[in-house]
TIDREN-694957 format. One record per residue (C-alpha): residue number from 0; x, y, z; residue in one letter. Coordinates in pm, whole numbers, always signed. Example, Ala and Ser with C-alpha at 12.3 -4.5 7.8 and 13.67 -1.06 7.14 Angstrom:
2
seq, X, Y, Z, type
0, +1230, -450, +780, A
1, +1367, -106, +714, S
# end
This chain:
464
seq, X, Y, Z, type
0, +23209, +3846, +5625, M
1, +23181, +3558, +5472, S
2, +23097, +3522, +5086, V
3, +22791, +3387, +5144, E
4, +22669, +3680, +5351, S
5, +22835, +3916, +5078, K
6, +22617, +3786, +4794, L
7, +22343, +3773, +5010, Q
8, +22380, +4179, +5055, E
9, +22430, +4215, +4668, V
10, +22094, +3964, +4596, L
11, +21919, +4236, +4846, E
12, +22028, +4515, +4680, T
13, +21954, +4407, +4333, K
14, +21600, +4318, +4510, E
15, +21572, +4664, +4666, T
16, +21639, +4835, +4304, V
17, +21380, +4577, +4151, K
18, +21113, +4730, +4333, G
19, +21119, +5060, +4232, T
20, +20895, +5258, +3969, V
21, +21242, +5317, +3751, A
22, +21295, +4940, +3733, Y
23, +20938, +4863, +3640, E
24, +20929, +5119, +3369, R
25, +21231, +4962, +3204, L
26, +21095, +4609, +3213, T
27, +20770, +4761, +3018, K
28, +21031, +4914, +2782, L
29, +21236, +4597, +2693, F
30, +21114, +4271, +2549, D
31, +20985, +4035, +2830, E
32, +21315, +3845, +2952, G
33, +21556, +4072, +2734, S
34, +21685, +4324, +2984, M
35, +21983, +4300, +3190, V
36, +22076, +4586, +3422, E
37, +22454, +4706, +3483, F
38, +22608, +4946, +3742, D
39, +22293, +4818, +4002, S
40, +22560, +4852, +4310, M
41, +22651, +5214, +4230, V
42, +22628, +5408, +4523, K
43, +22512, +5783, +4569, S
44, +22536, +5964, +4902, E
45, +22571, +5627, +5089, G
46, +22257, +5479, +4912, G
47, +22195, +5346, +4583, L
48, +22211, +5553, +4277, A
49, +21894, +5779, +4166, E
50, +21871, +5620, +3813, V
51, +21867, +5223, +3682, V
52, +22067, +5145, +3346, T
53, +22014, +4863, +3130, A
54, +22027, +4740, +2817, Y
55, +21823, +4489, +2613, G
56, +21560, +4431, +2337, S
57, +21278, +4662, +2196, V
58, +21060, +4471, +1979, D
59, +21367, +4247, +1865, G
60, +21633, +4597, +1804, M
61, +21903, +4625, +2080, R
62, +21885, +4930, +2309, A
63, +22010, +5081, +2578, Y
64, +21822, +5261, +2814, A
65, +21813, +5467, +3155, F
66, +21491, +5581, +3413, A
67, +21556, +5803, +3667, Q
68, +21446, +5657, +4001, N
69, +21189, +5890, +4176, G
70, +21176, +5629, +4463, D
71, +21527, +5713, +4525, I
72, +21601, +6088, +4655, A
73, +21322, +6186, +4427, G
74, +21535, +6101, +4126, G
75, +21789, +6374, +4238, A
76, +22064, +6426, +3995, I
77, +22392, +6321, +4159, S
78, +22718, +6260, +4019, K
79, +22712, +5902, +4041, A
80, +22375, +5925, +3839, Q
81, +22564, +6139, +3573, A
82, +22841, +5866, +3579, G
83, +22557, +5578, +3486, K
84, +22390, +5749, +3235, I
85, +22731, +5841, +3073, K
86, +22807, +5501, +3078, K
87, +22493, +5444, +2863, V
88, +22603, +5696, +2635, Y
89, +22962, +5506, +2600, D
90, +22820, +5207, +2536, F
91, +22557, +5307, +2257, A
92, +22863, +5512, +2066, A
93, +23058, +5185, +2090, K
94, +22783, +4982, +1941, T
95, +22591, +5198, +1753, G
96, +22280, +5158, +1950, T
97, +21963, +5356, +2024, P
98, +21943, +5531, +2345, V
99, +21608, +5564, +2546, I
100, +21601, +5806, +2862, G
101, +21277, +5808, +3121, I
102, +21305, +6128, +3291, Y
103, +21187, +6153, +3645, D
104, +21383, +6368, +3897, S
105, +21279, +6625, +4142, Q
106, +21594, +6808, +4138, G
107, +21959, +6793, +4209, A
108, +22175, +6652, +4521, R
109, +22251, +7021, +4559, L
110, +22521, +6930, +4863, K
111, +22744, +6839, +4570, Q
112, +22815, +7143, +4447, G
113, +22989, +7239, +4153, G
114, +23011, +6868, +4079, E
115, +22637, +6840, +4016, I
116, +22720, +7116, +3730, L
117, +23010, +6930, +3609, A
118, +22760, +6600, +3570, A
119, +22499, +6824, +3395, Y
120, +22741, +6952, +3151, G
121, +22885, +6571, +3108, D
122, +22517, +6455, +3024, M
123, +22471, +6699, +2773, L
124, +22775, +6694, +2606, L
125, +22732, +6324, +2552, W
126, +22391, +6370, +2425, S
127, +22540, +6621, +2194, S
128, +22786, +6399, +2073, N
129, +22594, +6117, +2001, L
130, +22297, +6345, +1806, S
131, +22267, +6249, +1454, G
132, +22483, +5933, +1546, V
133, +22210, +5693, +1695, V
134, +21853, +5743, +1778, P
135, +21780, +5914, +2115, Q
136, +21415, +5915, +2246, I
137, +21350, +6082, +2581, S
138, +21037, +5961, +2770, V
139, +20919, +6274, +3034, V
140, +20746, +6012, +3280, A
141, +20731, +6272, +3555, G
142, +20941, +6601, +3674, T
143, +21185, +6709, +3429, C
144, +21275, +7074, +3480, V
145, +21583, +7308, +3458, G
146, +21890, +7153, +3288, T
147, +21741, +6819, +3335, N
148, +21483, +6947, +3026, A
149, +21741, +7080, +2824, L
150, +21922, +6714, +2816, I
151, +21554, +6528, +2766, A
152, +21498, +6806, +2483, S
153, +21822, +6720, +2316, S
154, +21687, +6398, +2243, A
155, +21564, +6311, +1853, D
156, +21211, +6261, +2022, I
157, +21070, +6357, +2298, V
158, +20741, +6192, +2430, I
159, +20575, +6299, +2737, A
160, +20290, +6188, +2977, A
161, +19987, +6434, +3011, E
162, +20040, +6605, +3352, G
163, +20428, +6536, +3364, A
164, +20614, +6892, +3462, D
165, +20858, +6985, +3163, F
166, +20991, +7332, +3139, G
167, +21319, +7520, +3214, I
168, +21174, +7708, +3526, E
169, +21308, +7561, +3857, T
170, +21137, +7839, +4078, N
171, +20835, +7626, +4157, G
172, +20591, +7756, +3881, S
173, +20492, +7419, +3734, E
174, +20461, +7379, +3345, K
175, +20315, +7070, +3211, K
176, +20375, +6879, +2926, A
177, +20079, +6925, +2743, E
178, +20155, +7317, +2762, N
179, +20495, +7250, +2589, T
180, +20374, +7207, +2254, A
181, +20737, +7354, +2106, E
182, +20942, +7085, +2287, S
183, +20735, +6807, +2283, V
184, +20688, +6546, +1996, H
185, +20408, +6328, +2124, I
186, +20194, +6367, +2398, L
187, +20063, +6050, +2568, T
188, +19776, +6008, +2803, K
189, +20003, +5836, +3048, N
190, +20341, +5687, +3114, V
191, +20249, +5365, +3014, D
192, +20108, +5491, +2662, E
193, +20451, +5690, +2629, A
194, +20663, +5379, +2715, I
195, +20470, +5210, +2419, A
196, +20538, +5489, +2209, K
197, +20893, +5458, +2272, A
198, +20898, +5101, +2169, R
199, +20691, +5135, +1813, Q
200, +20940, +5455, +1722, L
201, +21225, +5208, +1844, V
202, +21131, +4932, +1569, A
203, +21068, +5223, +1295, M
204, +21421, +5374, +1305, L
205, +21773, +5240, +1192, P
206, +22016, +5177, +1497, S
207, +22258, +5389, +1408, N
208, +22310, +5684, +1107, N
209, +22495, +5385, +891, L
210, +22215, +5158, +935, G
211, +21894, +5114, +755, V
212, +21553, +5089, +907, A
213, +21393, +4722, +908, L
214, +21089, +4656, +729, G
215, +20788, +4552, +879, C
216, +20441, +4425, +792, D
217, +20176, +4640, +671, Y
218, +19820, +4681, +531, E
219, +19670, +4892, +233, A
220, +19580, +5260, +324, P
221, +19296, +5286, +484, V
222, +19183, +5564, +187, V
223, +19203, +5401, -138, S
224, +19332, +5537, -471, G
225, +18998, +5556, -629, E
226, +18839, +5733, -306, E
227, +19135, +6014, -343, L
228, +19074, +6038, -725, N
229, +18701, +6103, -621, A
230, +18758, +6352, -415, V
231, +19099, +6537, -519, A
232, +18873, +6837, -723, G
233, +18725, +6945, -371, T
234, +18944, +6803, -88, I
235, +19079, +7158, -82, G
236, +18819, +7269, +130, T
237, +18875, +7031, +412, D
238, +19147, +7147, +668, A
239, +19228, +6775, +724, K
240, +19338, +6745, +380, V
241, +19669, +6677, +472, A
242, +19560, +6412, +689, T
243, +19323, +6266, +457, Y
244, +19647, +6268, +120, I
245, +19879, +6107, +378, T
246, +19650, +5830, +451, S
247, +19622, +5735, +129, A
248, +19977, +5735, +47, V
249, +20108, +5543, +394, V
250, +20058, +5206, +528, D
251, +19722, +5177, +756, A
252, +19762, +5260, +1063, G
253, +20138, +5339, +1026, S
254, +20149, +5753, +1085, L
255, +20317, +5884, +1390, I
256, +20253, +6228, +1400, E
257, +20492, +6493, +1550, F
258, +20439, +6823, +1755, Q
259, +20048, +6791, +1664, E
260, +19939, +7091, +1807, S
261, +20229, +7337, +1713, Y
262, +20302, +7481, +1382, G
263, +19951, +7356, +1214, R
264, +20027, +7488, +890, T
265, +20258, +7155, +840, V
266, +20206, +6805, +919, L
267, +20519, +6624, +1009, T
268, +20550, +6219, +1118, G
269, +20712, +5892, +1068, L
270, +20503, +5651, +901, A
271, +20600, +5344, +661, S
272, +20503, +5279, +306, V
273, +20494, +4898, +192, D
274, +20633, +4845, +534, G
275, +20962, +5086, +477, E
276, +21006, +5383, +726, T
277, +20964, +5702, +542, V
278, +20904, +6103, +696, G
279, +20609, +6280, +579, V
280, +20590, +6659, +550, V
281, +20229, +6778, +469, A
282, +20144, +7159, +388, T
283, +19806, +7265, +524, R
284, +19656, +7514, +308, S
285, +19339, +7588, +505, R
286, +19570, +7768, +777, Y
287, +19703, +8069, +801, N
288, +19538, +8175, +442, S
289, +19744, +7884, +297, G
290, +20106, +8012, +400, K
291, +20329, +7837, +632, I
292, +20368, +8009, +934, D
293, +20751, +8037, +1138, A
294, +20647, +7744, +1392, D
295, +20545, +7537, +1060, G
296, +20907, +7607, +918, C
297, +21107, +7490, +1217, T
298, +20912, +7228, +1295, K
299, +20943, +7086, +923, A
300, +21299, +7173, +898, A
301, +21392, +7004, +1216, R
302, +21221, +6700, +1130, F
303, +21411, +6701, +761, V
304, +21720, +6710, +945, R
305, +21592, +6422, +1179, F
306, +21530, +6216, +879, C
307, +21816, +6330, +682, D
308, +22067, +6196, +1023, A
309, +21952, +5868, +963, F
310, +21901, +5846, +576, S
311, +21517, +5808, +637, I
312, +21344, +5903, +266, P
313, +21124, +6238, +296, V
314, +20795, +6213, +126, V
315, +20674, +6606, +69, T
316, +20291, +6688, +5, L
317, +20288, +7042, -128, V
318, +20005, +7275, -130, D
319, +20113, +7612, -8, T
320, +20099, +7951, -113, Y
321, +20445, +8041, +43, G
322, +20584, +8180, +359, F
323, +20517, +8426, +659, D
324, +20877, +8465, +745, S
325, +21210, +8523, +550, V
326, +21442, +8380, +842, R
327, +21191, +8085, +898, D
328, +21178, +8045, +523, A
329, +21558, +8045, +466, A
330, +21556, +7753, +758, K
331, +21359, +7524, +590, L
332, +21508, +7559, +239, T
333, +21853, +7534, +381, H
334, +21718, +7175, +555, A
335, +21579, +7069, +238, Y
336, +21878, +7162, +38, A
337, +22115, +7042, +267, E
338, +21954, +6688, +296, A
339, +22105, +6396, +112, T
340, +21827, +6127, +194, T
341, +21606, +6023, -76, V
342, +21362, +6326, -130, K
343, +20989, +6313, -301, L
344, +20764, +6548, -340, A
345, +20394, +6533, -477, V
346, +20230, +6865, -540, I
347, +19866, +6805, -466, T
348, +19747, +7181, -490, G
349, +19951, +7539, -501, A
350, +20306, +7557, -561, A
351, +20413, +7944, -585, Y
352, +20748, +8053, -600, G
353, +20982, +8024, -272, P
354, +20746, +7713, -163, A
355, +20816, +7562, -474, F
356, +21164, +7603, -502, V
357, +21210, +7499, -111, A
358, +21031, +7196, -84, M
359, +20976, +7013, -448, A
360, +21211, +7234, -718, G
361, +21531, +7113, -844, R
362, +21709, +7362, -697, A
363, +21640, +7227, -354, A
364, +21763, +6901, -474, N
365, +21443, +6712, -491, A
366, +21493, +6378, -653, D
367, +21156, +6321, -796, F
368, +20865, +6562, -823, T
369, +20531, +6506, -953, V
370, +20221, +6696, -958, A
371, +19832, +6622, -978, W
372, +19649, +6774, -1269, P
373, +19496, +7001, -1053, S
374, +19781, +7165, -927, A
375, +19935, +7501, -965, V
376, +20318, +7574, -1031, I
377, +20381, +7945, -1059, A
378, +20646, +8192, -986, P
379, +20369, +8430, -830, L
380, +20047, +8379, -701, A
381, +19831, +8386, -956, P
382, +19613, +8667, -885, E
383, +19940, +8871, -845, T
384, +20069, +8769, -1182, F
385, +19724, +8845, -1354, A
386, +19742, +9215, -1207, A
387, +20140, +9241, -1301, I
388, +20101, +9118, -1648, M
389, +19748, +9167, -1791, Y
390, +19644, +9479, -1574, G
391, +19598, +9698, -1927, D
392, +19337, +9414, -1995, K
393, +19152, +9489, -1746, L
394, +19100, +9872, -1807, K
395, +18765, +9950, -1952, G
396, +18618, +9633, -1895, V
397, +18280, +9623, -1787, D
398, +18342, +9377, -1538, D
399, +18674, +9408, -1422, P
400, +18652, +9143, -1152, A
401, +18494, +8859, -1379, A
402, +18765, +8932, -1646, K
403, +19034, +8898, -1353, R
404, +18872, +8558, -1238, V
405, +18878, +8476, -1628, E
406, +19250, +8581, -1665, I
407, +19332, +8393, -1348, V
408, +19210, +8054, -1445, N
409, +19359, +8111, -1768, E
410, +19708, +8149, -1643, Y
411, +19650, +7822, -1417, K
412, +19536, +7623, -1711, D
413, +19798, +7733, -1939, T
414, +20150, +7913, -1792, L
415, +20058, +7757, -1459, A
416, +19982, +7435, -1531, S
417, +20165, +7079, -1413, P
418, +20186, +7016, -1777, A
419, +20348, +7326, -1865, A
420, +20597, +7251, -1557, A
421, +20659, +6905, -1691, A
422, +20717, +7039, -2050, A
423, +21012, +7264, -1927, D
424, +21156, +6960, -1730, G
425, +21076, +7153, -1364, Y
426, +20887, +6823, -1261, I
427, +20901, +6443, -1358, D
428, +20550, +6390, -1411, D
429, +20183, +6463, -1396, V
430, +19975, +6174, -1215, I
431, +19616, +6092, -1106, A
432, +19552, +6127, -766, P
433, +19483, +5737, -738, A
434, +19862, +5674, -855, D
435, +20006, +5864, -562, T
436, +20081, +5559, -343, R
437, +20210, +5339, -620, A
438, +20461, +5629, -740, M
439, +20589, +5683, -416, V
440, +20661, +5305, -366, S
441, +20785, +5299, -709, A
442, +21051, +5615, -661, S
443, +21158, +5468, -313, L
444, +21230, +5161, -489, E
445, +21442, +5325, -746, M
446, +21664, +5559, -517, L
447, +21702, +5301, -246, S
448, +22076, +5301, -327, S
449, +22110, +5683, -334, K
450, +22471, +5789, -270, K
451, +22582, +6137, -222, V
452, +22924, +6328, -159, T
453, +22927, +6674, -35, R
454, +23184, +6938, -9, L
455, +23418, +6857, +328, P
456, +23314, +7112, +600, K
457, +23281, +7128, +976, K
458, +22915, +7226, +931, H
459, +22655, +7405, +756, S
460, +22525, +7735, +912, N
461, +22148, +7706, +931, I
462, +21897, +8008, +976, Q
463, +21845, +7911, +1347, L
# end
């Protein structure tokens, strides 16, 4: 065969790949004209490998990506596919560059037997090795089940399109992405929206654990400080209080909420303040009688650890009575205490006992904590305190209920007030709600060069 014929064969092969859905998805992910495919000639069982791999730029940020190719053998996992994906991880490790995986596979090349198990193991190992080193984003575009789902879930952020099959089951019982709230961070209407969301996230994240996120243009918050001041005394009656307060702190339109329908007692998400990326954790006291439930603890703990891995500052808005579960509360406490990234806390309402210690207290290594004048900071719920400490005062009175309310209010206004906590050095300041964004912005600047060294160890033993 002549050189010209061989070249023509290569070009035809590449054109075949370019006509597939996987290639099209990668062109949507990367900036126009920046995508460079590699390993395009790798074969699997006599045909092209069932995945497309490439590098390029995403909103100006360098990234590596792979897309399982449903147009070739249904995207079935094979030894060849695993080898191509492993090379993506290898390049990412060498260059400190994010990885985006687009998942759409009907299963595995069963004829390859044990080689498939080894292939799965390679992909899981590399994904785990890179966890906390470079950001990893999974986009579930079609079928992603069994071990393939485990690999996708190993990423830092999982984005899924509605209707995609996503679950550990491989027996034909479909589990739609919209019903896996515990595993999917962001659910989108379709695959194009999922890819667009991945692009947005790459632009907000640092390239690796030694880098910093690039700043971006921003607009003033949609809720002004004056508006927040005006409603601060009554906002606690609104179930959307966490979102409202967050909207007064972060840049307009910057919040990307994670796991919106899971662990509803806590809001978590990435946003920006003055164009700089931050992680937001905001408790929702209107759910679960004011306590953070087990799912909320798990959701927040994982998010704080993700932010810490890439030195993204965490801004915590606290208004909660405590926790439901000892194990899960310990998980959240551990995540906060272990994190060395910048940690700011704003107490907007209640911060009782363990909740204050875990999320806003000095013991949890909070860098800077402030409170609104209406906040209540106490070792116990005021009602419990009144019953224990002032039970004698309730005896023999004509209206015990009214007397109890009087005692509780007096406690909130004196010993449990933010002024008392500030006077004792447990918090750094008491601020007007209108000044919350300015305080967060100034504190982020003040702590931008924070460096912390921990005791040497293999890893901590978080309560999973």
